[in-house]
C-alpha positions in Angstrom: 6.0 20.1 -16.6 3.2 20.6 -14.1 3.0 19.4 -10.6 -0.2 18.9 -8.7 -0.2 18.2 -5.1 -3.0 16.5 -3.4 -3.6 17.5 0.1 -6.4 16.2 2.2 -6.9 18.6 4.7 -9.3 16.6 6.8 -6.3 14.0 7.2 -3.5 16.5 8.1 -5.5 18.5 10.4 -3.2 20.7 12.3 -0.3 20.3 10.1 -1.9 20.9 6.8 -0.4 24.7 6.4 2.8 23.7 8.0 3.0 20.9 5.1 1.8 23.7 2.3 4.7 25.7 3.3 7.3 23.0 3.4 6.0 21.7 -0.2 6.0 25.4 -1.5 9.7 26.0 -0.2 11.0 22.6 -1.6 9.3 23.4 -5.3 10.7 26.7 -5.3 14.2 25.6 -4.6 13.8 22.8 -7.3 12.1 25.4 -9.5 9.0 23.6 -10.3 5.8 24.8 -11.7 3.3 23.5 -9.1 -0.3 23.9 -7.6 -2.1 22.7 -4.7 -5.4 20.9 -4.7 -6.8 21.0 -1.0 -9.7 18.7 -0.3 -11.6 19.4 2.9 -13.7 16.1 3.2 -13.5 12.4 1.6 -16.5 13.3 -0.5 -14.8 16.0 -2.0 -11.6 13.8 -2.3 -13.5 11.3 -4.1 -15.2 13.9 -6.8 -12.2 16.3 -7.0 -9.9 14.1 -9.7 -12.3 13.8 -12.1 -10.9 17.5 -13.4 -7.7 15.8 -14.3 -8.9 13.0 -16.4 -7.8 14.6 -19.6 -4.3 16.3 -18.3 -0.6 15.0 -18.4 0.5 16.1 -15.2 2.7 14.8 -12.4 0.0 14.3 -9.7 1.4 13.6 -6.3 -0.3 12.0 -3.4 1.1 13.7 0.1 0.6 11.3 2.7 0.9 7.4 3.4 -0.1 4.3 1.3 -3.7 4.8 1.6 -3.1 8.1 -0.1 -1.0 6.5 -3.2 -3.9 3.9 -3.5 -6.6 6.4 -3.9 -4.6 8.4 -6.4 -3.5 5.4 -8.1 -7.2 4.5 -8.6 -7.9 7.7 -9.9 -5.1 7.9 -12.4 -5.5 4.4 -14.1 -6.3 4.9 -17.8 -5.0 8.7 -17.7 -2.1 10.4 -19.1 -1.1 11.6 -15.8 2.1 10.5 -13.8 1.8 9.3 -10.4 4.2 10.7 -7.5 4.0 10.5 -3.7 5.5 12.5 -0.7 5.6 9.9 2.2 4.3 11.4 5.4 1.6 9.1 6.6 0.9 6.3 9.3 2.4 3.7 6.6 5.0 4.4 4.1 6.0 0.8 2.6 5.6 1.8 -0.9 8.2 4.3 -0.4 10.4 1.8 1.5 9.8 -0.5 -1.7 10.8 2.2 -4.1 14.0 2.9 -2.1 14.9 -0.6 -1.8 14.3 -1.4 -5.8 14.3 1.6 -8.0 16.6 4.4 -9.3 15.2 7.8 -9.1 13.0 9.2 -12.1 10.1 8.6 -14.1 9.3 4.7 -14.9 6.6 2.3 -15.7 5.6 0.0 -12.6 3.0 -2.8 -12.5 -0.1 -2.6 -10.9 -2.4 -5.1 -9.8 -6.2 -5.0 -10.5 -8.4 -6.7 -7.8 -12.0 -6.6 -9.3 -12.8 -3.0 -10.0 -9.8 -1.8 -8.0 -6.0 -1.6 -8.2 -3.1 -1.6 -5.8 0.6 -1.2 -6.3 2.0 -2.7 -3.2 0.3 -5.6 -1.3 -3.0 -7.0 -0.9 -3.8 -9.1 2.2 -6.2 -11.4 3.6 -6.7 -13.3 6.9 -5.2 -11.8 10.2 -3.1 -9.5 8.3 -6.1 -7.8 6.9 -7.8 -7.9 10.3 -4.7 -5.9 11.5 -4.7 -3.5 8.7 -8.1 -2.9 8.8 -8.4 -2.2 12.5 -8.7 1.6 12.8 -8.7 1.6 16.7 -5.2 0.9 16.4 -3.8 2.2 12.8 -5.3 5.6 13.5 -5.2 6.0 17.3 -3.5 9.4 17.8 -2.9 8.1 21.8 -0.5 5.4 20.4 3.0 6.8 18.9 2.8 6.5 15.4 5.5 3.9 14.8 4.0 1.5 17.3 0.5 1.5 16.1 0.8 -1.5 13.5 2.8 -3.2 16.2 -0.1 -2.6 18.6 -2.6 -4.0 16.3 -0.5 -7.2 15.8 -0.3 -7.8 19.5 -4.1 -7.2 20.1 -5.1 -9.6 17.0 -2.7 -12.1 18.1 -4.0 -12.7 21.4 -7.6 -12.4 19.9 -7.0 -14.9 17.1 -9.5 -17.7 17.1 -9.5 -19.1 13.7 -8.2 -18.7 10.1 -10.0 -18.2 6.8 -11.3 -20.7 4.6 -10.3 -19.7 1.1 -10.3 -21.4 -2.1 -7.1 -20.1 -4.4 -6.8 -20.9 -8.1 -4.0 -19.7 -10.1 -2.9 -21.0 -13.5 -4.1 -24.8 -13.5 -3.8 -24.9 -9.7 -6.4 -25.0 -7.3 -6.1 -25.3 -3.2 -9.0 -24.8 -0.6 -8.1 -24.8 2.7 -8.1 -22.7 5.9 -5.4 -20.0 6.1 -3.8 -17.9 8.6 -3.2 -15.3 6.1 -2.5 -14.6 2.5 -0.6 -11.8 0.9 -0.5 -10.9 -2.8 2.4 -9.1 -3.4 4.0 -6.6 -6.0 6.3 -4.7 -3.5 8.1 -6.0 -0.7 6.9 -4.3 2.6 3.7 -4.3 4.4 2.7 -3.3 8.1 5.4 -0.6 8.5 8.3 -2.4 7.4 7.6 -6.2 7.6 9.5 -7.8 4.8 6.9 -10.0 3.5 8.0 -10.5 -0.2 11.8 -9.6 -0.1 12.3 -10.8 -3.8 9.6 -8.9 -5.4 10.3 -6.2 -8.2 7.7 -3.5 -9.1 8.3 -4.1 -13.0 9.0 -7.5 -13.5 5.5 -8.6 -14.7 4.7 -11.2 -11.9 3.1 -11.0 -8.4 4.3 -13.2 -5.4 1.8 -14.8 -3.5 2.1 -16.0 0.0 0.2 -18.6 1.6 0.2 -19.5 5.2 -1.4 -22.7 6.8 -3.4 -22.3 9.8 -0.9 -22.3 12.6 -0.9 -22.1 16.4 -0.1 -19.0 18.2 3.4 -19.9 19.3 4.3 -20.7 15.6 2.4 -17.7 14.5 4.7 -15.6 16.8 7.9 -17.1 15.6 6.9 -16.3 12.1 5.9 -12.8 12.9 9.4 -11.9 14.8 11.3 -13.4 11.9 9.4 -11.4 9.1 11.3 -8.2 9.9 14.7 -10.0 8.3 12.7 -12.3 5.9 13.3 -15.5 8.2 9.9 -16.2 7.4 10.7 -17.6 4.1 12.1 -20.8 5.8 9.0 -21.5 7.7 7.4 -24.8 6.5 3.7 -23.4 7.1 4.2 -20.7 4.2 4.0 -21.4 0.5 5.2 -18.9 -2.1 3.8 -19.1 -5.7 4.6 -16.5 -8.7 1.7 -15.9 -11.1 0.4 -12.9 -13.0 -3.4 -14.2 -12.4 -5.0 -15.2 -9.4 -8.7 -15.8 -8.0 -9.6 -16.1 -4.3 -13.2 -17.0 -3.0 -15.2 -18.1 -0.1 -18.6 -19.0 1.0 -18.7 -16.2 3.2 -17.9 -12.6 3.2 -14.0 -11.9 3.6 -12.4 -8.7 4.2 -9.0 -7.6 2.7 -6.6 -4.9 2.9 -5.1 -3.2 -0.3 -2.3 -0.7 0.2 -3.9 0.3 3.3 -7.5 0.6 2.1 -10.0 -1.9 3.1 -12.0 -4.2 0.7 -14.6 -6.9 1.3 -16.4 -9.3 -0.7 -16.6 -13.2 -1.6 -14.8 -13.5 -4.7 -11.6 -11.3 -5.7 -10.2 -11.7 -9.3 -6.3 -10.4 -9.1 -4.5 -9.5 -12.6 -1.1 -8.1 -12.8 -0.8 -5.3 -15.5 2.9 -5.2 -16.5 4.0 -1.4 -16.5 0.4 -0.3 -16.0 1.5 3.1 -14.6 3.9 5.7 -14.8 5.5 6.8 -11.5 7.8 9.6 -10.7 10.0 8.4 -7.6 11.6 11.7 -7.1 13.9 11.3 -4.3 15.6 14.7 -4.4 12.0 16.3 -3.9 11.2 13.8 -1.1 14.4 14.7 0.8 13.9 18.8 0.1 10.6 18.5 1.4 11.3 16.6 4.5 14.3 18.9 5.1 11.9 22.2 4.8 9.1 20.5 7.1 11.5 19.8 10.0 12.4 23.5 9.6 8.9 25.0 9.7 
């Protein structure tokens, strides 16, 4: 089996040669047939995947949740297998796999949102504002584990109003102002916030969390309780399970899907049961990180 490592040099910058060295050493140790695909710019990364449309390789995103999402969107509809090495600012998809999957190649659910796909979570409202704020998420002056928390604090204190959304699923329609809305295939977002603790990556359903418009003190209590899933007891939170969902608004709404920004006035979501083959190779992940620490 051939393994292709997708490395965006423009993201890793000073660490990219160290990263390649560690990947090569780990691959040799596991006797892999492998090659590197190095992208020098976002434009090159967008064009480079066309050469793998007709292959059947294991193609590996080396980075965080955003890197996994970009690769997922390129691989849908191909024979290739998606894999990943977590080493970015957000690794929530890895945490979901660690919690819910046995290592190996397996078919996982994917959620289509308009003409894009995601495998972990999509969020709207204040959660999307936080996740889309590059001033914090990619700020090298803030230690990486604290970036999302810094964004939470800023948007918590600057929060003024929720988002007026129309939400439709099955035969139901709700139209009101929400503080946030999360559609989840996985369990975590925001660097370890356990937004959807019961989600499974292959059960054929997405869990949708709708939070009413609430005051800052109530919002703070919900945020603080989310690390241990205490938010599920909050009366302002409503959860539904479905495989199709439509979200619309009379004004432009910004969403965030697996670390990537998306904007629109109407979002059609559909769960594709076992829509992508994923190689969750815990042995390779551990071996890579061992080598990376040594280099």
